[in-house]
DOBA-105864 format. One record per atom (N, C-alpha, C, O): residue in three letters; x, y, z. Coordinates in steps of 0.1 Angstrom, whole numbers, plus 5000, padded with zeros to 4 digits. Layout:
BEGIN
alaXYZ
...
This chain:
BEGIN
met526147084667
met526247044681
met526447154691
met525847164702
ala527347254686
ala527647364694
ala526347454697
ala526147504707
asn525547464686
asn524347544688
asn523347474697
asn522747544706
arg523247354696
arg522347284706
arg522847284720
arg522047304729
asn524147274722
asn524647294736
asn524447434741
asn524147454753
thr524647534732
thr524347664736
thr522947684740
thr522647744750
phe522047634732
phe520647644735
phe520347584749
phe519647634757
lys520847464752
lys520647394764
lys521147474776
lys520547484786
phe522347544774
phe522947624784
phe522047744788
phe521747774800
tyr521447804777
tyr520647924779
tyr519347874787
tyr518847944796
val518747764782
val517547724789
val517747684803
val516947714811
thr518847614806
thr519147564819
thr519347684828
thr518847694839
ser520147794823
ser520447904831
ser519147984833
ser519048044844
ile518347994823
ile517048064825
ile516248004835
ile515648084844
phe516047874836
phe515147814845
phe515747814859
phe514947814869
val517047814860
val517647834873
val517347974879
val517047984890
ala517448074870
ala517148204874
ala515648214877
ala515348284887
leu514748144870
leu513348154872
leu513048094886
leu512248144894
ala513747984890
ala513547924903
ala513948014914
ala513348014925
phe515048094912
phe515448194921
phe514448294923
phe514148334934
ile513948344912
ile512848454912
ile511648404920
ile511148474928
leu511148284917
leu509948224924
leu510248214939
leu509348244947
asn511448174942
asn511748164957
asn511848304964
asn511748314976
ala511948404955
ala512048544961
ala510648604964
ala510548714969
gln509648534961
gln508348584963
gln508048564978
gln508648484985
asn507048654983
asn506648654997
asn507848685006
asn508048615016
thr508648775002
thr509848805010
thr509948965011
thr509449045004
trp510848995022
trp511049135025
trp512549165020
trp513449085022
thr512749285016
thr514149335012
thr514449465018
thr513549555017
pro515549485025
pro515749615031
pro516049715020
pro516749685010
lys515549845022
lys515849955013
lys516550065021
lys516750045033
ala516950175014
ala517650285021
ala516850325033
ala515650355032
asp517550345045
asp516850395057
asp516250535054
asp516850615047
phe515150555061
phe514450685060
phe515450795064
phe516050795074
ala515650895055
ala516650995056
ala516251095067
ala517051175072
gly514951095071
gly514551185082
gly514751145096
gly514451225105
gly515451035098
gly515850985111
gly514750895117
gly513850855110
his515050855129
his514150765136
his512750835139
his512750945143
arg511750755136
arg510350825137
arg509250725138
arg509350615134
glu508150765144
glu506950685144
glu505750785142
glu505950905142
ala504550725141
ala503250795139
ala503350895128
ala502751005130
ala504050865117
ala504050955106
ala502950915097
ala502250815099
cys502650995087
cys501650965076
cys502450945063
cys503550985061
gly501750875054
gly502450855041
gly501450855029
gly500250845031
phe501950885018
phe501150875005
phe502150854994
phe503350864995
val501550814982
val502350774970
val501950864958
val500750874956
ile502850914951
ile502550984938
ile503450924928
ile504650944928
gly502950854918
gly503750804908
gly504650694913
gly504150604920
asn505950704911
asn506950604916
asn507650654929
asn508650604933
thr507050754935
thr507650804947
thr506650794959
thr505450824958
gly507150744970
gly506450734982
gly506950844992
gly508050874992
tyr506050895000
tyr506351015008
tyr505950975023
tyr504950915026
tyr506851035032
tyr506651035046
tyr506651175052
tyr507451245048
ser505651205060
ser505551345065
ser505051335080
ser504351245084
thr505451445088
thr505051455102
thr505551335110
thr506451265105
gly504951315122
gly505451215131
gly506051255143
gly506151375146
leu506551155151
leu507151185164
leu508551125164
leu508751005161
ser509551205167
ser510951155166
ser511651205179
ser511951315182
val511951095188
val512651125200
val512051245208
val512751345211
asp510851225210
asp510151325218
asp509951465211
asp509751565218
thr510151465198
thr510051585190
thr509051565179
thr509251475171
asp508051655178
asp507151645166
asp507751685154
asp508651775155
cys507351635143
cys507951665130
cys506951725120
cys505851695121
gly507451815111
gly506651875101
gly507251875088
gly506951955079
asp508251785085
asp508951785073
asp508351685063
asp507351615067
leu508751685051
leu508251595041
leu509451535033
leu510351605028
trp509451405032
trp510551335024
trp509951245014
trp508951175016
gly510551235002
gly510151144991
gly511151044988
gly512351064988
trp510650914986
trp511550804983
trp511250754969
trp510050724965
asn512250754961
asn512150724946
asn512450574945
asn513550534949
gln511450504939
gln511550354938
gln512750324928
gln513450224930
ala512950404917
ala513950374908
ala515350384912
ala516150304908
asn515650484921
asn517050494925
asn517250474940
asn518350484945
asn516150444948
asn516250404962
asn516950524970
asn517850504978
ile516450644966
ile517050764973
ile515950844979
ile514850864973
trp516150894992
trp515250984998
trp515651134996
trp516851164996
thr514651214993
thr514851354990
thr513951444999
thr512751415000
lys514551545005
lys513751635013
lys512951725004
lys513551784995
glu511651745007
glu510851824999
glu510251935008
glu510651955019
ala509252015002
ala508752135009
ala508052085022
ala507251995022
ala508452155033
ala507952115046
ala506452125047
ala505852215040
phe505752045055
phe504352045057
phe504052185064
phe504552205075
pro503152265058
pro502952405064
pro501952405076
pro501852505082
gly501352295079
gly500452285090
gly501152285103
gly500552295114
gly502552265103
gly503252265116
gly503552125121
gly503052025115
val504252115131
val504651985137
val503451915143
val502651975150
arg503451775141
arg502351695147
arg502551555145
arg503551515138
met501751465151
met501851325149
met500551265148
met499551335151
gly500451145143
gly499051075141
gly498251135131
gly496951125132
ser498751195121
ser497951255110
ser497451145100
ser498051035101
gly496451175092
gly496051085082
gly496751125068
gly496951245066
gly496951025061
gly497651055047
gly496950975037
gly496550855039
ala496851025025
ala496250955013
ala496751005000
ala497151125000
ser496550924989
ser497050964977
ser495750964967
ser494950874968
leu495751064958
leu494551064949
leu494951154937
leu495251264939
asn494851094925
asn494951174912
asn496251254912
asn496151374908
gly497351204916
gly498551264915
gly498851374925
gly499751454923
tyr498151374936
tyr498351464947
tyr498351374960
tyr497851264961
gly499051434970
gly499051374984
gly498251464993
gly498151584991
tyr497651395003
tyr496751465012
tyr497051435027
tyr497451315030
val497051535035
val497351525049
val496251595057
val495851705054
leu495751525068
leu494651575075
leu494751545090
leu495151425094
gly494451645098
gly494451615113
gly495751585119
gly496851615114
gly495751525131
gly496851495139
gly496851565152
gly495851635155
glu497951545160
glu498051615173
glu499451665176
glu500451595173
his499451775182
his500751825188
his500551805203
his499951885210
pro501151685208
pro500851655222
pro501651735232
pro502651805229
ser501051735244
ser501651815255
ser502951745260
ser503251635256
asn503751815267
asn504951755272
asn504751635281
asn505551545281
cys503651625288
cys503351515297
cys503151385288
cys503551275291
phe502551405276
phe502351285267
phe503751235262
phe504051115261
leu504651335259
leu505951295253
leu506751225264
leu507351125261
ala506651265276
ala507451195287
ala506751055289
ala507450955291
glu505451055290
glu504750925292
glu505050835280
glu505150715282
his505050885268
his505250805256
his506550725257
his506650615254
arg507550805262
arg508850725263
arg508850625274
arg509650525274
ala508050645284
ala508050555295
ala507150435294
ala507550325297
ser505950455288
ser505050345288
ser504350335274
ser503450245272
his504650415264
his504150405251
his502650405251
his502050305245
gly501950495256
gly500550505255
gly499950605264
gly500650675271
gly498650615264
gly497850705273
gly497450835267
gly498050875257
val496450895272
val495851015267
val496351125276
val496151115288
cys496951225271
cys497551325279
cys497451465273
cys498351545275
gly496351495267
gly496151635262
gly497051665250
gly497651585244
gly496951795247
gly497651855235
gly496751925227
gly495651945230
thr497151965214
thr496452035205
thr496051935194
thr496851875188
phe494751925191
phe494251835180
phe493751915169
phe493052015170
phe494251865157
phe494051945145
phe492951895135
phe492651775136
tyr492351985127
tyr491351945118
tyr491552015104
tyr490652015096
asp492752065102
asp493152135089
asp493452025079
asp493851915083
phe493252065067
phe493351965055
phe494152025044
phe493952135040
trp495251945040
trp496151995030
trp496451905018
trp496351785019
gln496751965007
gln497051894995
gln498451924990
gln498852044989
tyr499151824986
tyr500551844982
tyr500651814967
tyr500251704962
ser501351904959
ser501551884945
ser503051854942
ser503851944945
pro503351744937
pro504851714934
pro505351804923
pro506551824923
asp504551844914
asp504951924902
asp505452054907
asp506552104902
ser504852124916
ser505252254921
ser505952244934
ser506452344940
asn505952124940
asn506552104954
asn506052204963
asn506752264970
ala504652214963
ala503952314971
ala502652254977
ala502052164972
trp502252304989
trp501052264995
trp499952374994
trp500252494993
thr498752324994
thr497552404993
thr496652365005
thr496352245006
gln496152465012
gln495152435022
gln493752415016
gln493352505009
leu493052305020
leu491752285016
leu490752315027
leu491052365037
leu489452285024
leu488352315034
leu488652225046
leu488852105045
ser488652285058
ser488952215070
ser487852105073
ser486752115069
phe488252005079
phe487351895083
phe486351945094
phe486751995104
pro485151925092
pro484151975101
pro483851895113
pro483051935122
gly484451775114
gly484151685125
gly485051705138
gly484851635148
gly485851805137
gly486651835149
gly488151765148
gly488351665141
gly489051825156
gly490451775156
gly490451635162
gly489651595170
arg491551555157
arg491751425162
arg493051375157
arg493651425148
asn493451265163
asn494651195158
asn494351045156
asn493350995160
tyr495250975149
tyr495150825146
tyr493750795141
tyr493250685144
ala493250875132
ala491950845125
ala492350765112
ala493450745109
val491250715106
val491350635094
val491150735082
val490150805082
met492050735072
met491850815060
met492150735048
met493250675046
val491150725039
val491250635027
val490650705015
val489650775016
ala491350695004
ala490950764991
ala490250664982
ala490650544982
asp489150704976
asp488450624966
asp488850674953
asp488450774949
pro489650594945
pro490150644932
pro489150654921
pro489250724911
gln488050574923
gln486950574913
gln486050694913
gln485550744903
asp485850754925
asp484950864927
asp485650994931
asp484951084935
thr486950994930
thr487751104935
thr487251164948
thr486851274949
ala487251074958
ala486751114971
ala487651064982
ala488350964980
ile487651134994
ile488451085005
ile487551065017
ile486751155021
tyr487750955023
tyr486950915035
tyr487750935047
tyr488950905047
tyr487150975058
tyr487951005070
tyr486950985082
tyr485851035083
gly487550915093
gly486750905105
gly487450825115
gly488550785114
thr486750795126
thr487250735139
thr488350825144
thr488550935140
gly489150775153
gly490250845159
gly490050885174
gly489050845180
asn490950975178
asn490951015193
asn490951165193
asn491851225187
asn490051225201
asn490151375203
asn490351405217
asn489851505223
asn491151325224
asn491551335238
asn490351285247
asn490351315259
gly489551195240
gly488451135248
gly488850995253
gly489950955250
val488050935261
val488350805266
val487750695258
val488350585256
arg486650715252
arg485950615244
arg486150635229
arg485650565221
tyr486950745225
tyr487350765211
tyr486150795202
tyr485050835207
leu486250785189
leu485250835179
leu484850725170
leu485550625167
asp483650735164
asp483150635155
asp482450705143
asp481750645135
asp482650835141
asp481950905130
asp482750875117
asp483850835117
trp482050905105
trp482550875092
trp482150985083
trp480951015082
trp483051035075
trp482851145066
trp483451125052
trp484351035051
val482951205042
val483551195029
val483751335024
val482951425026
tyr484951355017
tyr485251485011
tyr485251454996
tyr486051374991
lys484451524988
lys484351514974
lys485251614967
lys485051734968
ile486251574960
ile487251654953
ile486451744943
ile486851864942
ser485551704936
ser484851774925
ser484051894931
ser483951994924
thr483551884943
thr482751994949
thr483452054961
thr482952154966
ala484552004965
ala485252054977
ala484352074989
ala484352174996
thr483651964992
thr482651965003
thr482851845011
thr483251735007
trp482551865024
trp482451745033
trp481051715036
trp480151795036
ala480751585038
ala479451525042
ala479651415052
ala480551335051
gln478751415062
gln478851305072
gln477951195068
gln476851205062
leu478451075070
leu477850945066
leu477450865078
leu477650905089
asp476950745075
asp476650645086
asp477950615094
asp478950585089
ser477750625107
ser478950595116
ser479550455114
ser478850365110
phe480850445117
phe481450315117
phe480750225127
phe480650265139
pro480250105123
pro479450025133
pro480249945143
pro479749885152
gly481549935141
gly482449865150
gly482649925164
gly483249875173
gly482050055165
gly482150125178
gly483350215178
gly484250205169
pro483450315187
pro484450415188
pro485850345189
pro486050245197
arg486750395182
arg488150345183
arg489150435176
arg488750525169
tyr490450415179
tyr491450495172
tyr492550395169
tyr492550285173
ser493450445161
ser494650365156
ser494150235148
ser494850135149
ala493050245141
ala492650135132
ala493350145119
ala494050245116
val493150045110
val493650055097
val492550075087
val491450035090
gly492750135076
gly491750155066
gly492350145052
gly493550185050
phe491650085043
phe492250065029
phe491050055019
phe489850025023
tyr491350075006
tyr490450064995
tyr490849934987
tyr492049914984
ala489849844985
ala490149724977
ala488849674971
ala487749684978
asn488949624959
asn487749564952
asn486549664952
asn485449614954
gly486749794951
gly485649884950
gly485049934963
gly484050004963
ser485549884974
ser485049924987
ser486049974997
ser487249954994
ile485650035007
ile486450085018
ile486449975029
ile485349925032
tyr487549945036
tyr487549855047
tyr488249925059
tyr489249995057
val487649905071
val488149955083
val488249855094
val487149785095
gly489249835101
gly489249735111
gly490449745121
gly491349835119
thr490549665130
thr491549655141
thr491449795149
thr490449865147
gly492449825156
gly492349955164
gly491949935178
gly491549825182
asn492150045186
asn491850045201
asn490450085203
asn490150205200
asp489650005209
asp488250045213
asp488050065228
asp486950085233
gly489250065235
gly489150095249
gly489149955258
gly489049965270
asp489349845251
asp489349715257
asp490649715267
asp491749725262
ser490449695279
ser491549695289
ser492449565287
ser493549565292
thr491949465281
thr492649335280
thr493749345269
thr494949315272
tyr493349385257
tyr494249385246
tyr494649525241
tyr495649545235
gly493749615244
gly493949745238
gly493949755223
gly494449845217
gly493249645218
gly493149635203
gly492049545200
gly491349485208
thr491749535186
thr490649455181
thr491149385169
thr492249415164
asn490349285164
asn490649225151
asn489449215141
asn489549135131
asp488449285144
asp487249285135
asp487549375123
asp488349455123
met486849345112
met486949415100
met485649445093
met484749355093
trp485449565088
trp484149605083
trp484349665069
trp485349725066
gln483349635060
gln483349685046
gln482349795045
gln481249785049
tyr482749905039
tyr481850015036
tyr481650015021
tyr482550045013
asn480349995018
asn479949995004
asn479750134999
asn478850205003
ile480550174990
ile480550314985
ile479250344978
ile478750454979
gly478750254971
gly477550274963
gly476250284972
gly475450374969
thr476150204982
thr474950214990
thr475150295003
thr474150325010
gly476350325006
gly476650395019
gly476450315031
gly476250365042
lys476450185030
lys476150095041
lys477450015045
lys478249985037
trp477449975058
trp478449895063
trp478049745065
trp476849725067
lys478949655064
lys478749515069
lys480049455074
lys481149495069
gln479949365083
gln481149305089
gln481549195080
gln480749115075
val482849185078
val483449075070
val484448995079
val484449015091
ala485148905073
ala485948815081
ala486948885089
ala487648975084
ser487048855102
ser488048925111
ser489448875108
ser489648755103
leu490348965111
leu491748925110
leu492048805119
leu491748815131
pro492648705115
pro492848575123
pro493948595134
pro493848525144
gly494848695133
gly495848715143
gly495348775155
gly494148795157
ala496248815164
ala495948875176
ala495249005175
ala495549085165
pro494349045184
pro493749175184
pro494849275185
pro495849255191
arg494749395178
arg495849485177
arg495349625175
arg494249655171
arg496349715177
arg496149865174
arg497549905168
arg498549835170
met497550015161
met498650075155
met499449985146
met500649975146
ala498749905138
ala499249825127
ala499649905114
ala499150025113
ala500449845106
ala500749905093
ala499949825082
ala499749705084
glu499649895071
glu498949825060
glu499349885047
glu499749995046
phe499149805036
phe499349845022
phe498449745014
phe498049635019
val498149785002
val497249704993
val497949674979
val498549764973
ile497849554975
ile498349514962
ile497249434955
ile496949324959
asp496749484943
asp495849414935
asp494649354943
asp494449234943
asp493949434950
asp492749394958
asp493149294969
asp492249224974
his494349294973
his494849214985
his495449314995
his496349384992
ala494949325007
ala495449405017
ala496349325026
ala496149205029
phe497449395031
phe498449335039
phe498549415052
phe498649535052
ile498349345063
ile498349415077
ile499449345085
ile499449225086
cys500349425091
cys501449375098
cys501649465111
cys501249575112
glu502449405120
glu502849465132
glu501649505141
glu500549455139
gly501949585151
gly500949635160
gly501149595174
gly502149525177
val500249635183
val500349605197
val499149535202
val498049585199
ser499349425209
ser498249345214
ser498449335229
ser499249245234
gly497749415237
gly498049425252
gly499349475254
gly499649595251
thr500249395259
thr501649435261
thr502549355252
thr503849355254
thr502049295242
thr502849215232
thr502949295219
thr501949345214
tyr504149315215
tyr504549375202
tyr504749285191
tyr505549195193
leu503949295180
leu503749195170
leu504649225158
leu505049335156
asn504949115150
asn505649135137
asn505049045126
asn505649025115
asp503848975129
asp503248895120
asp502648975109
asp502449095110
met502348915098
met501648985086
met500548895081
met500748775079
trp499348955078
trp498248875072
trp497748945059
trp497649065058
gln497448855049
gln497048905036
gln495448875035
gln494948775038
tyr494848985031
tyr493348965030
tyr492948975016
tyr493249075009
asp492248875011
asp491748874997
asp490348934998
asp489348875002
ala490249064993
ala488949134994
ala487949074984
ala486749104987
val488249014974
val487348954965
val486648834971
val485448814970
asn487348744978
asn486848624984
asn486648624999
asn486248525005
asp486948745005
asp486848765020
asp487548655027
asp486948585036
val488848635024
val489648535030
val490948585035
val491648665028
trp491448545046
trp492748585052
trp493748465051
trp493348355051
lys495048495050
lys496048395052
lys497348465057
lys497648575054
ala498148385065
ala499348435070
ala500448435060
ala500548345052
val501248545059
val502348555049
val503548595057
val503548595069
ala504648625049
ala505948645056
ala505848755066
ala505348855064
ala506448725078
ala506348825089
ala507248945086
ala508248925079
tyr506849055091
tyr507749175090
tyr509049145096
tyr509149095108
pro510149175089
pro511549125093
pro512149195105
pro513349175108
gln511449285112
gln511949345124
gln511249275136
gln510249215134
ser511849285148
ser511149235160
ser509949315162
ser509749425156
gly509149265171
gly507849325173
gly507749475174
gly508649535181
gly506849545167
gly506749685167
gly505449735164
gly504449665163
tyr505349865163
tyr504049935160
tyr504250075154
tyr505350125153
ser503150135150
ser503150275145
ser504050295133
ser504550415132
ala504350195125
ala505050205113
ala504050265102
ala502850275104
thr504550295090
thr503750355080
thr503950275066
thr505150255062
gly502850235060
gly502950155048
gly502450225036
gly501550315037
phe502850185024
phe502250225012
phe502650125000
phe503550035002
thr502050154988
thr502350054977
thr502850134965
thr502250244962
ile503850084958
ile504250134946
ile504550024936
ile505349934938
asn503850024924
asn504049924914
asn504049784919
asn504949704916
asn503049744926
asn502849604930
asn503849564941
asn504049444943
lys504449654946
lys505349624958
lys504849694970
lys504349804969
gly504949634981
gly504549694994
gly505749745001
gly506849695000
tyr505549865008
tyr506649925017
tyr506149955030
tyr505050015032
val506949915040
val506649955054
val507950005060
val509049945058
gly507850115068
gly509050165074
gly508850245086
gly507650275090
ile509850295092
ile509950365104
ile509050305115
ile508950185115
gly508550375124
gly507750315135
gly508650285147
gly509850325148
thr508050205157
thr508750165169
thr509050025168
thr508049945166
val510249985170
val510749845170
val511549825183
val512449895186
ala511149715190
ala511849685203
ala511849805212
ala512849835218
leu510749875213
leu510549995221
leu511350115218
leu511550205226
lys512050115206
lys512750225201
lys512350265188
lys512050185179
asp512250395185
asp511950445172
asp513050405162
asp514250395166
thr512650385149
thr513550325140
thr513450415127
thr512450485125
ser514450405118
ser514450465105
ser514450365094
ser514550395082
thr514350225097
thr514450125087
thr513350135077
thr512250185081
phe513450085065
phe512450085054
phe512649965046
phe513749925042
trp511549895044
trp511549755038
trp510549745026
trp509549815025
glu510949665016
glu510149635005
glu509549495005
glu510349395009
tyr508349475002
tyr507749345003
tyr507349304988
tyr506649374981
thr507749184984
thr507249124971
thr506349004975
thr506748904981
pro505049014971
pro504048924974
pro504148794966
pro504748794955
ser503548684971
ser503648564964
ser502848564951
ser503148474942
asp501948654949
asp501148654936
asp501648754927
asp500948794918
thr502948804929
thr503548894920
thr505048844918
thr505648804927
val505448844906
val506848814903
val507548934897
val507348974886
leu508349004906
leu508949124902
leu508049224895
leu508349274884
gly506949244901
gly506049344896
gly504949294886
gly504049374882
val505049174882
val504049114872
val503149014879
val503648904884
ala501949044880
ala500948964887
ala500748834881
ala500748824868
asn500748724888
asn500548584883
asn499048544882
asn498648454889
val498248624875
val496848584874
val496748474864
val497648464855
lys495748394865
lys495548294856
lys495148344842
lys494348444841
asn495648284831
asn495248314818
asn493848284815
asn493348174819
val493148384809
val491748354805
val491748254793
val492748254786
gln490648184792
gln490648094780
gln490748164767
gln490148274765
gly491548114758
gly491748184745
gly492848274744
gly492948334733
ile493748284754
ile494848374753
ile496148294755
ile496248224765
ser497048294746
ser498248214747
ser499348274738
ser499048344729
leu500648254742
leu501748304735
leu502648184731
leu502948094739
tyr503048174719
tyr503848064714
tyr504748114702
tyr504348214696
pro505848034698
pro506347924706
pro507047964718
pro507448084719
asn507347884728
asn507947914741
asn508747794746
asn508147694750
pro510047794745
pro510947904742
pro510947944727
pro510347874719
ser511548064724
ser511548104710
ser512848184708
ser513548204717
lys513048214695
lys514348304692
lys513948444692
lys514748524689
gly512748484695
gly512248614695
gly511048644687
gly510448754690
met510748564677
met509548584670
met508448494677
met508548374677
val507348564682
val506348484689
val504948544684
val504848644677
gln503948464687
gln502648504683
gln501748494695
gln501848404703
leu500748594696
leu499848594707
leu498448574702
leu497948654694
ser497848464706
ser496548424701
ser495548474712
ser495848444724
tyr494548544708
tyr493648604718
tyr492248604713
tyr491948594701
thr491248614723
thr489848624720
thr489148694731
thr489548684743
gly488048754728
gly487248814739
gly487748944746
gly487448974757
leu488649014739
leu489149134744
leu488349254740
leu487649254730
ala488449364748
ala487849494745
ala488649564735
ala489749534732
asp488049664728
asp488749754719
asp489849824726
asp489749854738
asn490849854718
asn492049934724
asn492749864735
asn493149924745
ser492849724734
ser493649644743
ser495149654739
ser495449714729
gln495949604748
gln497449604745
gln498049494752
gln497549434761
val499249454747
val500049354754
val501449424757
val502049494748
lys501949404769
lys503249464773
lys504249344775
lys503849244780
ile505449374771
ile506449284774
ile507349344785
ile507849454784
ile507649254795
ile508249304807
ile509449214811
ile509349094810
asp510549274814
asp511749194818
asp511749154832
asp510749194839
ile512749084836
ile512749024850
ile513049124860
ile512849094872
leu513349244856
leu513449354866
leu512249434868
leu512249534875
gly511149394860
gly509949464861
gly509749584852
gly508849664853
asn510749604842
asn510649714833
asn509949674820
asn510149564815
thr509049764816
thr508349744803
thr509349764792
thr509749884790
val509649664784
val510549684773
val509949684759
val510649714749
asp508649654758
asp508049664745
asp506449664748
asp505949624758
ala505749724739
ala504249724740
ala503649714726
ala504249774717
his502549654724
his501849644711
his500349664713
his499749604722
ala499749744704
ala498349754704
ala497649634699
ala498049574690
ile496449614705
ile495549504700
ile494249574695
ile493549634703
thr493949564682
thr492849644677
thr491549564675
thr490549624674
asn491649424675
asn490449344673
asn490249274686
asn491049254694
ser488949224687
ser488549144699
ser489149004699
ser489248944710
gln489548954687
gln490148824686
gln491048814674
gln490848894664
gly491948734675
gly492948714664
gly494248664668
gly494348614679
val495248674660
val496648634663
val497548754660
val497548814649
leu498348804670
leu499248914668
leu500648864668
leu501048794677
lys501448894657
lys502748854656
lys503648964663
lys503549084660
leu504548914671
leu505349004679
leu506848974676
leu507248854677
asn507549074672
asn508949064669
asn509749114680
asn509849244682
glu510249024689
glu511049064700
glu512549024698
glu513248994708
thr512949014686
thr514348964683
thr515349064688
thr516549034689
lys514949194690
lys515949294696
lys516249264711
lys517249324716
leu515449184717
leu515649164731
leu516749054733
leu516848964725
ser517449054744
ser518548964748
ser517848834752
ser516648834756
asn518648724752
asn518248594758
asn517848614772
asn518548684780
gly516748544776
gly516348554790
gly514848524792
gly514148484783
ile514448554804
ile513048534808
ile512348664806
ile512848774811
tyr511148664800
tyr510248774799
tyr508848744803
tyr508548624804
phe508048844805
phe506648824809
phe505848904799
phe506249014794
tyr504648844795
tyr503748924787
tyr502548954796
tyr502048864804
gln501949064794
gln500849114802
gln499749174793
gln500049274787
val498649114792
val497549164783
val496549244792
val496049204802
leu496349374787
leu495449464793
leu494249494785
leu494449544774
ser493049464790
ser491849484782
ser490949574791
ser490749554802
ala490449684785
ala489649784792
ala490449834804
ala489849864814
asp491749854803
asp492649914813
asp492849824825
asp493349864835
lys492449694823
lys492649604835
lys493349484829
lys493149434818
gln494249424838
gln495049314834
gln494149194833
gln493449154842
thr494249124821
thr493349014817
thr494148884818
thr493648784822
ser495448884814
ser496248764814
ser497648804815
ser498148914811
thr498448704819
thr499848724820
thr500548584820
thr499948484824
gly501748584815
gly502548464815
gly503948484813
gly504348594810
lys504748384814
lys506248394812
lys506548324799
lys505948234794
phe507648384792
phe508248314781
phe509648344780
phe510248424787
val510348254772
val511848254772
val512248284758
val511748224748
ile513348364757
ile514048384744
ile515348324746
ile516148354755
ala515648224737
ala516948154738
ala517348114724
ala516648044716
arg518448174720
arg519048154706
arg520148054706
arg520748024695
C-alpha cells in the first residue's frame, strides 16, 4: 500500500507541475537589465547561447560598445568595443558562429535635440556603409568589404543560414522618400550583388527575418503622414530571386517594431503607429501564411527595441518605453514550446512506452533517416541523455533509470530536423 500511495503522490505532483508548465506558455519573464544602460536603436545578434547588443542611442549619446548576455547564467558581459565608432540604427545579423554589423548613422546635434522632443524627423548626420564581423572566440572584429549601396540607417539586415549569405536593403540615407534597394553579400566569395528592389516601396525602420527558407520584409515607415508606418509583408524567394506579397500583419500599421523567430514562426511586437505607441505582439506562421495575436509585450507602448532568439526562446529588450529609453530585457516562451521543447505532432509510427514508467522505456519508430537520434530533455530544457538510431524502423530500448522521478521530454531528430516529440513520466 505504501508503494502505491507513493506512486500516486509522484504522479499527482508531476501532473500538477505539468499544468503549471503549460500555463507558463505564451508568457514573458523579466531577465537581468541590460548592463549597458538605457538605450534604443541598437543592433543585436546571437552566437551560440549568447545574445549581443551593440551601438545605439543612449540619452542623446551614440554608443559603440558591445555587450553579451549568457542565457545559462543571466549575466551581461562587456566585450570588445565596436571599432566602427559610435552610431545608431545599424543592422545586425548572426551567421555561422559570427556576428555582423553594417551601416547606421551618427546623427547631428539637431537630431539628438529633436529626438528628445518629438522622437522623429530627418536631421542630417553621418551615414555609414562599413561592414564588420565579430568573432567570439578571439573577441575581435574584422572589417569586411564595404556595402556598395551607400550609407543608411534603419535598414533591414537578414542572414540566410542555408546559403551563408546576408541580405541588406531599404533604410534612410537622409532622404524624404527613403530607400527600396535590395542587396546580398556572399560569405564564400566576399562579394556584394544588387537584386530586385523591395516591391513594397521605399521605407525605413521595417522588420526583416528568415523563416521557412525565405526572407520576409514588412512594416516600416513609407512616408505616410497618417500613420508613419505600414503593415504589409513581403516574401523574398531566395531560389528565384523574386518577391511576392503575403498576409499583412493584422495589427496597426507601424514602424520601429521588434522581431524574433522561433521554428518558422516570426513574432513582431511594439512599434509606433502615428502618435500611438504599441505593445501588442503578433505571431506569423511562415509555413501557412497565417497571423495570430499572442501575449503582449509586458511594457507600456514603446518602440526601437531589439529582439533575437536563443534556443527556442525569444528575447526583446532596451528601446523606448513611455517616451523614455529603457534597459529592461525580457524572455518570451511561446505557446508551441514547453521550456525549449517544441510541441510538434508525433508522426505516425513513433511512440514511447510505457508511460509512466520506472525508467525503462521503449521507443517504437519507423520512416527515419540514417543517423537519427533521440534526445531526453528535462523540464528545465537541459539535454540529459541521447541515443543514436541506426535503422529506419525498429524498437529502441532506453535505460533512463539513472534519472530522478519527474517529467521528461523525448525529441526525435531525423536528418538534423525535429521529427517528433512528446512527454513522459518517470515515477517509482
